C-alpha positions in Angstrom: 53.0 111.7 172.7 52.8 113.9 175.4 51.0 117.6 175.7 54.4 119.4 175.4 55.4 117.3 172.2 51.9 117.4 170.7 51.6 121.2 171.0 54.9 121.9 169.7 53.7 120.3 166.4 52.0 122.3 163.7 49.6 120.4 161.5 51.6 119.7 158.9 54.0 118.0 161.1 51.0 116.1 163.1 49.8 115.1 159.6 53.5 113.6 158.4 53.4 111.7 161.5 50.5 110.1 160.9 51.3 109.0 157.7 54.5 107.8 158.8 52.5 105.5 161.2 54.2 107.1 164.3 50.8 108.2 165.3 47.1 107.3 164.9 44.3 110.1 164.2 42.4 108.5 167.2 45.4 109.1 169.6 46.0 112.9 168.2 41.9 113.1 168.7 42.3 111.6 172.3 45.1 113.8 173.1 43.3 117.2 171.6 39.5 115.7 173.8 41.8 115.6 176.8 42.9 119.4 176.1 39.5 120.5 175.7 38.6 119.1 178.9 41.6 120.6 181.0 41.5 123.9 178.8 38.3 124.8 178.1 37.0 125.5 181.6 39.0 128.2 181.4 38.8 129.5 177.9 35.0 128.5 177.3 35.9 128.2 173.3 34.7 125.0 172.5 30.9 124.5 172.3 30.6 120.8 171.6 33.0 117.9 171.3 32.1 115.3 169.2 33.0 112.1 170.7 32.2 109.9 167.8 35.1 111.3 166.1 37.3 111.1 169.1 36.8 107.4 169.2 37.1 106.5 165.3 38.7 109.1 162.5 35.9 110.5 159.9 35.8 107.9 157.3 35.7 110.8 154.9 39.2 112.1 156.0 42.1 111.4 153.6 44.6 110.0 155.4 47.1 110.4 152.2 46.6 114.3 152.5 48.8 116.8 154.2 46.8 117.1 157.3 46.1 113.2 157.6 43.9 112.8 161.0 44.9 116.3 162.3 42.0 117.5 164.7 40.1 120.4 163.7 37.4 122.3 165.0 34.7 124.1 163.1 33.5 127.8 163.9 29.9 127.3 164.7 28.9 129.6 161.6 29.3 128.9 158.0 31.2 125.5 157.3 29.0 122.9 158.4 28.6 119.1 158.4 25.2 117.4 157.4 23.0 116.5 160.7 25.4 118.2 163.5 24.4 121.5 165.3 25.2 124.7 163.9 23.7 127.6 166.2 25.7 130.6 165.1 26.0 131.9 168.8 22.5 132.7 168.6 19.4 132.3 170.5 16.8 132.2 167.6 19.1 129.3 166.0 19.0 126.9 169.2 19.1 123.6 168.2 19.7 124.1 164.6 21.3 121.2 162.6 22.9 121.8 159.1 20.5 120.2 156.3 23.6 119.6 154.7 27.4 119.3 154.1 29.2 122.3 152.8 31.9 122.2 149.8 34.5 123.3 151.8 33.7 121.3 154.8 34.1 118.1 151.9 37.3 119.9 150.5 39.1 120.3 154.1 38.3 116.8 154.9 40.0 115.8 151.4 43.5 117.3 153.2 42.8 114.9 155.7 41.3 116.8 158.8 39.5 115.3 161.3 36.5 117.4 162.5 36.2 117.3 166.4 33.6 119.7 167.1 32.3 123.4 167.2 33.9 126.7 168.7 32.3 129.7 169.7 31.3 133.1 167.9 29.5 136.1 168.7 25.4 136.6 167.6 25.6 135.7 163.8 29.6 136.7 164.0 28.6 140.5 163.7 31.2 141.5 166.4 34.9 141.5 167.0 34.2 141.0 170.7 34.4 137.5 171.9 31.1 136.6 173.7 27.3 136.0 173.7 24.2 135.8 175.4 24.1 132.3 174.4 27.3 130.8 175.0 29.2 133.7 177.7 32.4 134.9 177.2 35.4 133.0 175.3 38.5 134.3 177.0 41.7 135.1 175.9 44.5 132.4 176.9 47.2 135.1 176.9 44.9 137.4 179.4 41.9 135.6 180.7 40.3 139.0 181.7 40.5 139.8 178.2 38.9 139.0 174.8 40.7 137.0 172.1 38.7 138.8 169.3 36.1 137.9 166.9 34.1 136.5 165.1 36.3 133.7 165.0 36.6 133.5 169.0 36.8 129.9 170.0 39.1 129.1 167.1 41.2 131.7 168.0 41.6 130.8 171.5 42.1 126.9 171.2 44.7 127.1 168.8 46.6 129.8 170.7 46.3 127.7 174.0 47.8 124.7 171.7 44.4 122.3 172.0 44.6 122.1 168.0 47.3 123.7 165.7 44.9 125.0 163.2 40.9 125.6 163.3 38.1 127.1 161.0 37.1 130.9 160.6 35.4 132.8 158.3 35.8 136.6 157.8 33.5 139.0 156.8 34.9 142.5 158.2 38.1 141.1 159.7 37.1 138.3 162.0 39.8 135.8 160.7 42.9 138.3 161.2 41.4 140.3 164.5 41.5 137.7 166.7 45.0 136.5 164.9 46.0 139.8 165.9 45.0 139.7 169.7 46.1 136.1 170.0 49.3 135.9 168.3 48.2 133.7 165.2 48.4 133.6 161.4 45.5 134.8 160.0 44.9 134.8 156.1 41.8 136.2 154.5 41.8 134.7 150.9 40.4 136.3 147.8 37.2 136.2 147.3 36.4 132.8 145.4 39.3 131.4 146.5 37.5 128.9 149.0 34.4 127.9 148.4 31.2 129.6 150.3 28.9 126.8 148.7 25.7 125.9 149.2 24.8 129.1 151.6 26.2 132.0 150.0 24.8 134.6 147.5 26.1 137.7 145.8 23.4 139.9 147.7 24.2 138.6 151.0 27.7 137.5 151.3 29.9 139.3 148.8 32.4 140.5 151.5 32.3 137.2 153.6 35.2 134.4 152.9 36.4 131.4 154.5 39.7 130.4 155.8 41.6 129.2 159.1 43.8 130.3 161.8 46.8 128.5 162.6 50.5 129.2 164.7 52.5 128.9 161.5 52.6 130.2 157.8 53.3 126.7 156.8 49.6 125.4 157.8 47.7 128.1 156.4 49.6 127.7 153.3 48.9 124.3 152.8 45.3 124.6 154.1 44.5 127.3 151.8 45.9 126.0 148.7 44.4 122.4 149.7 41.0 123.3 150.1 41.0 126.0 147.0 38.1 125.6 144.6 34.6 126.8 144.1 31.4 124.9 143.2 28.8 124.9 140.4 26.8 128.0 141.0 29.0 129.8 143.2 28.8 133.9 142.4 32.7 134.2 142.1 35.3 131.8 141.2 38.9 132.0 141.4 41.4 130.0 139.5 43.2 127.3 141.2 46.8 128.2 142.0 49.4 127.2 139.4 51.5 126.1 142.2 51.6 125.2 145.9 51.7 128.2 148.5 54.1 126.2 150.5 56.8 126.5 147.5 56.8 130.9 148.7 58.4 129.4 152.0 62.0 128.6 150.9 62.1 131.1 148.2 61.8 135.0 149.6 61.5 137.7 146.9 61.7 141.3 147.6 58.5 143.7 147.8 57.6 147.6 147.1 55.3 147.9 150.1 53.1 150.7 151.3 53.0 151.6 154.7 50.0 153.4 156.5 51.8 155.7 158.9 49.1 158.1 159.1 45.2 158.4 159.1 42.8 155.7 157.5 40.4 158.1 156.4 38.7 159.2 159.6 40.2 156.7 161.9 43.6 156.7 163.2 46.0 154.6 165.4 47.2 155.5 168.9 51.0 156.4 169.0 52.2 153.1 170.5 51.0 151.1 167.6 52.4 153.1 165.4 55.6 152.8 166.7 55.1 148.8 166.6 54.3 149.7 162.8 57.5 151.6 162.8 59.6 148.8 164.0 58.0 146.6 161.5 59.1 148.9 158.5 62.6 148.9 159.8 62.5 145.1 159.8 61.3 145.0 156.3 63.6 147.0 155.1 66.8 145.7 156.8 65.3 142.3 155.0 65.6 143.9 151.7 62.1 145.5 150.8 61.3 149.0 149.6 58.5 150.4 152.2 56.8 153.8 150.8 54.5 155.8 153.6 51.6 156.1 151.6 47.8 155.7 152.3 45.5 154.1 149.5 43.5 156.3 147.2 40.2 155.5 148.3 37.5 157.8 149.2 37.3 156.5 153.2 34.4 158.2 154.0 32.3 156.9 151.3 33.2 153.4 152.0 32.7 153.3 155.7 29.0 154.5 154.9 28.6 151.8 152.2 30.1 148.9 154.3 27.8 150.1 157.5 25.0 150.0 155.1 25.8 146.6 154.1 25.6 145.2 157.3 22.9 146.9 158.7 21.0 145.8 155.7 22.2 142.1 155.6 20.3 141.5 159.2 17.1 141.3 157.3 17.8 138.1 156.3 17.3 137.2 160.1 13.9 138.7 160.2 13.2 136.3 157.0 14.4 133.3 158.7 12.9 133.7 161.8 9.6 134.4 159.9 10.1 131.1 158.1 10.2 129.7 161.8 7.3 131.4 162.9 8.7 133.4 165.1 9.0 137.2 165.5 12.3 138.9 166.5 13.2 140.3 169.7 15.7 140.7 172.1 14.8 137.1 173.7 16.2 135.8 170.1 18.7 138.5 169.0 21.5 140.6 171.2 20.4 144.1 172.0 22.6 145.9 169.2 21.6 142.9 166.4 18.2 143.2 167.0 18.8 147.3 166.5 20.5 146.3 163.7 17.2 144.8 162.5 14.9 147.8 163.4 17.4 150.1 161.5 17.4 148.1 158.4 13.9 148.8 157.8 14.5 152.6 156.9 17.3 151.7 154.4 16.1 152.9 151.0 16.6 150.6 148.0 18.1 153.6 146.2 20.8 153.6 149.3 21.0 150.0 148.7 22.0 150.1 145.0 24.5 153.3 145.7 26.6 151.6 148.4 27.3 148.8 145.8 28.4 151.1 143.5 30.8 152.7 146.1 32.1 149.4 146.6 32.9 148.9 143.1 35.0 152.4 142.9 36.6 151.5 145.9 37.8 148.1 144.6 39.1 150.2 141.5 40.5 152.9 143.5 42.5 150.3 145.4 43.7 148.4 142.4 44.6 151.5 141.0 46.9 152.4 143.9 48.7 148.9 143.8 49.2 149.3 139.7 50.0 152.8 139.3 52.6 153.2 142.1 53.9 149.9 141.9 53.1 148.5 145.4 53.2 144.6 145.8 51.6 144.7 149.2 50.3 147.6 151.9 50.9 147.5 155.5 49.0 148.5 158.4 48.4 147.3 162.1 45.8 144.7 162.2 43.8 146.8 164.9 43.7 150.2 166.4 43.3 149.6 169.9 45.0 147.3 172.8 43.2 144.1 173.0 40.0 145.1 175.2 39.2 143.6 178.7 35.6 142.5 178.6 32.5 145.0 179.7 33.9 147.0 176.7 31.8 149.2 174.6 32.3 147.2 171.3 29.8 144.4 172.3 26.6 143.2 170.9 25.0 143.7 174.1 25.3 147.7 174.2 22.3 149.8 174.4 23.9 152.8 175.4 23.8 154.1 172.0 22.1 153.9 168.3 23.1 151.7 165.9 24.9 153.9 163.6 26.8 155.4 166.7 27.9 152.0 167.9 29.1 151.0 164.3 31.3 154.0 164.3 32.7 153.3 167.5 33.9 150.2 166.3 35.2 151.3 163.2 37.6 153.5 165.5 39.0 150.1 166.8 39.2 147.9 164.0 39.5 150.5 160.8 42.2 148.6 158.9 40.6 145.2 157.9 37.1 145.5 156.4 38.5 147.0 152.9 40.0 143.5 152.2 36.7 142.1 152.2 34.8 145.4 150.2 37.0 144.9 147.2 38.0 141.1 147.7 41.5 141.0 147.9 43.6 138.9 150.2 45.1 140.0 153.2 47.0 138.6 156.3 47.5 139.5 159.6 50.6 137.8 161.2 52.3 137.7 165.0 55.6 139.4 166.2 54.3 143.0 167.7 52.7 143.7 171.3 49.9 146.2 172.0 50.3 148.6 175.2 49.6 145.9 177.5 52.4 143.2 176.2 49.6 141.1 174.4 50.1 140.0 171.1 49.7 142.7 168.0 49.2 141.7 164.5 50.8 143.2 161.6 48.1 143.7 158.5 49.3 143.0 155.0 46.8 143.5 151.7 47.4 142.4 148.4 46.0 142.8 144.9 43.2 140.1 144.5 44.5 136.7 144.0 48.1 137.5 145.1 47.9 135.0 148.5 51.1 133.6 147.3 53.1 137.2 147.7 51.2 137.1 151.0 52.8 133.8 152.2 56.0 134.7 151.0 56.1 138.1 152.9 54.5 136.4 156.2 57.3 133.4 155.8 59.9 135.9 156.0 58.4 137.6 159.0 58.0 134.4 160.7 61.3 133.8 160.0 62.7 136.9 161.2 60.4 137.1 164.4 59.6 133.1 165.0 56.4 133.9 167.2 56.0 129.7 168.0 58.6 130.0 170.4 56.2 132.1 172.7 53.2 130.5 174.0 50.6 132.3 176.5 50.0 131.5 180.3 47.2 129.4 179.8 48.8 126.6 177.1 48.7 122.9 176.7 52.7 122.8 177.1 51.8 123.7 180.7 49.7 121.0 181.7 50.8 117.5 182.5 49.1 114.3 181.4 48.6 113.2 184.8 46.7 116.4 185.4 
């Protein structure tokens, strides 16, 4: 199998070839390792390659599963394997090894995936900019001078570049969907409770966070989320396992009533050229037989943004607690400047404010569900982001020192206002490729559904994939452009 053939296969296809004996997991792992060696110097997306897994497939990988022996990389935060490094893009955690294998890691192995190493993320996943002081800049294979989004930065870059067909990702405010948008990938944020967060998550610290994958095809995302679905004892949120495979949604297109945002999303809005891409998507959806109605969700956006911002600020106190346990005192020697300022700001948060923001989140959750139910909407559509993919040295990174925390957060909201509502309310959402930003780079279209409606999102995404076959378009930095002799 040469690079072009390998890069042209999705994970389901590669798994099928392994099960049929046409290629071995070790042969696939070697191709992925060679691809890392050739492309990672340009991308800076892979932190560590586990050579032992290249030489021999993980014994825990189920070679009868849908992804039998398929190479897979873990984002360097959350999903973990016992005894392996997990440093979270943070100097505070340099040299940290995971004391456990997470429940989701075990479930992903049961689908057949062979974990090969770690990919980059910004410091503690607190930014959508793909760089950190610890690991440097992770570059977009569509344009090496631009970010690839975050916080699932390295995973997005290696999937877009064809190094692997699918990689681990997580999403606490858009961190699956934003890099999916900027790299031309499929990015599904599952419903709260759909995929396990055990044993590291608690209701107090991670109610907004979910795990998932980034992929090039809807089929891979559908098979991965269905195959790994389920929770563990002690988790604060449990979603009932889907009654039928999400793969069933690929072949049975359904018609939906969709609310589309063409006006401001509370205090934030998109520029005209991004709205024009949304309008083109609306025309496509209507031509496919869907009913599309201009309507913005009926929620108190001002209260929502204030509450979610407070949650993100207050959550950084966990870093201070960890540092204290390590006998360290936090400073900008251990955290990036803006993340350290989050910790400082968190000390001024009053308990009454902290409790009130939870009340606001519940109100917004109920109001969003009522918006769907009362208006008969199945889905809501927005652009995934409100900006063109930025170059480096932009104002959104954690290295910022020119503004206060509150002003920096507002600056970020203006760039990525759409994704975090799904995190606050627990509903699923997906970014699908097919549109272009003002620089001709990928721009995702973003669909939200009611809690538990991943099947609807997979269905609409599959229809979009058929209408706009994005897999036929590859970035300039891509494995298919490299010969094995190189």
